[in-house]
C-alpha positions in Angstrom: 0.2 0.0 0.1 1.3 3.5 -0.6 2.1 5.7 2.3 3.1 9.0 3.3 3.6 11.5 6.6 2.2 14.3 6.2 0.7 17.0 8.3 -2.9 18.3 7.5 -3.9 21.9 7.9 -7.4 22.4 9.1 -10.4 22.3 6.8 -11.0 25.9 6.8 -7.5 26.8 5.7 -7.4 23.9 2.9 -10.9 25.4 1.7 -9.2 28.4 1.9 -5.9 27.6 0.0 -8.3 25.9 -2.8 -10.4 29.2 -3.3 -7.1 30.9 -3.7 -5.7 28.4 -6.3 -9.0 28.5 -8.1 -8.9 32.9 -8.2 -5.6 32.5 -10.0 -5.9 33.9 -13.6 -3.9 30.4 -15.2 -5.6 28.0 -12.5 -7.7 26.3 -15.8 -3.9 25.0 -16.4 -4.0 22.9 -13.3 -6.0 20.3 -12.1 -6.4 21.4 -8.6 -6.2 19.5 -5.4 -9.5 19.2 -3.6 -9.5 20.7 -0.3 -9.5 17.4 1.9 -6.4 16.3 0.2 -4.1 19.3 0.8 -1.6 18.7 2.7 2.3 19.1 3.8 4.2 15.6 2.7 7.1 15.3 5.1 8.1 12.0 3.5 6.9 10.0 1.0 7.5 6.4 1.7 6.0 4.6 -1.7 4.6 0.9 -1.6 4.6 -0.5 1.9 3.7 -3.7 3.0 0.9 -4.5 5.1 3.5 -6.9 7.6 5.6 -3.5 7.8 3.5 -1.3 9.3 3.8 -1.9 12.8 7.6 -1.7 12.3 6.8 1.9 10.5 4.2 2.8 13.2 6.5 2.1 16.1 9.4 3.7 14.6 7.5 7.2 14.4 6.4 6.8 18.1 9.1 9.4 19.3 7.3 12.2 17.4 4.6 12.6 19.4 7.1 13.0 22.6 9.8 15.2 21.3 7.6 18.1 19.3 5.3 21.0 21.0 2.8 22.5 18.7 3.9 24.9 16.2 2.5 27.9 14.4 2.7 27.9 10.6 1.7 30.4 7.7 1.3 30.1 4.1 3.8 32.7 2.0 2.2 32.7 -1.3 2.4 30.9 -4.6 5.1 28.8 -6.2 5.4 25.9 -8.8 7.9 23.1 -9.5 10.4 23.1 -11.5 9.8 26.7 -12.3 7.0 29.4 -12.4 7.7 29.7 -16.1 7.8 25.5 -16.8 5.4 24.9 -13.6 4.0 21.1 -13.2 3.2 21.8 -9.7 1.3 24.5 -8.0 1.8 25.0 -4.5 1.4 27.3 -1.4 4.9 28.1 0.4 5.4 28.1 4.2 6.9 31.1 5.6 6.7 31.3 9.4 7.1 27.7 10.9 9.2 26.4 7.9 12.4 26.0 10.3 10.2 23.6 12.6 8.8 21.6 9.5 12.2 20.9 8.6 13.3 19.7 11.7 10.3 17.4 11.7 11.0 16.2 8.2 14.6 15.4 9.4 13.2 13.4 12.2 11.1 11.6 10.2 13.9 10.6 7.8 16.1 9.8 11.1 13.2 7.4 12.5 12.6 5.7 9.3 16.0 5.2 8.0 16.9 1.8 10.1 13.4 0.6 9.0 15.1 0.8 5.3 14.0 4.0 3.8 16.6 6.2 2.1 16.9 9.8 2.9 15.6 12.0 0.2 18.8 13.3 -1.8 17.1 17.1 -2.1 16.5 19.3 1.1 13.1 19.6 2.5 11.1 22.8 1.0 7.6 22.8 2.9 5.1 23.4 0.6 1.2 22.6 0.3 0.7 21.2 -3.3 -2.5 23.0 -4.5 -2.5 21.6 -8.1 -1.0 19.5 -10.9 -0.5 21.1 -14.9 -3.2 19.4 -17.2 -0.5 19.3 -20.1 3.1 18.4 -19.8 3.7 22.2 -18.0 2.0 25.3 -17.6 2.7 29.2 -16.5 1.6 30.2 -13.2 0.7 34.1 -13.2 -0.3 35.3 -9.7 1.2 38.8 -10.2 -2.6 39.6 -10.1 -3.8 37.7 -7.4 -2.6 38.0 -3.9 -2.7 35.0 -1.9 -3.8 36.0 1.6 -1.6 34.6 4.7 -3.3 31.7 6.6 -2.1 31.0 10.2 -2.6 27.6 11.7 -1.2 25.1 14.5 0.8 22.3 13.5 0.3 19.8 16.9 0.4 16.5 15.2 1.7 14.2 12.3 -0.3 11.5 10.3 0.8 8.3 8.5 -1.5 8.2 5.7 -2.5 5.6 3.3 -3.2 6.4 -0.3 -5.4 4.3 -2.3 -6.1 4.8 -6.2 -9.6 3.9 -7.3 -11.8 4.3 -9.7 -12.9 7.7 -8.6 -9.5 8.9 -7.4 -7.2 8.4 -5.0 -8.8 8.0 -1.1 -6.5 8.9 1.8 -7.1 7.2 5.1 -5.5 7.9 8.7 -3.2 4.7 9.6 -1.7 6.2 12.7 -2.0 10.1 14.2 1.4 11.4 16.5 0.0 14.3 18.5 2.4 16.8 20.1 
């Protein structure tokens, strides 16, 4: 089963981010992520055997004990790999980016002994809002200012992602509260 470790903002924040992305002049060039699926990925684990879930769940246990809740704020739109050749539309993170990097590094530290390789790229905290409908799109956001949204990160989720006939469905396997 496909799994990942993530932080989900409160529903009202996800809805506001969705509306802001929808209001972009080039929003029709992107397939927008529905609000309930907007999240901050800390680590994508890929396909995990059912028998390995207990080991992963236990390995991530210290997350709840080693952190306190912290504030995060969004910081505008961006795109990977660039705004001129956008494939992924995202909302960046301003305040709270440092603690999110620490959290992502700890997830890496805890899961490496379970056989998960470390990411080779630096962690860039962001909320994916859409994917280009074609091979790429151009992000035009100069005429739209995204309001800053603040929320508290008070836990991390181990998630399952299942592809079905109606798209991808997420379900929470475990929550690690701070």
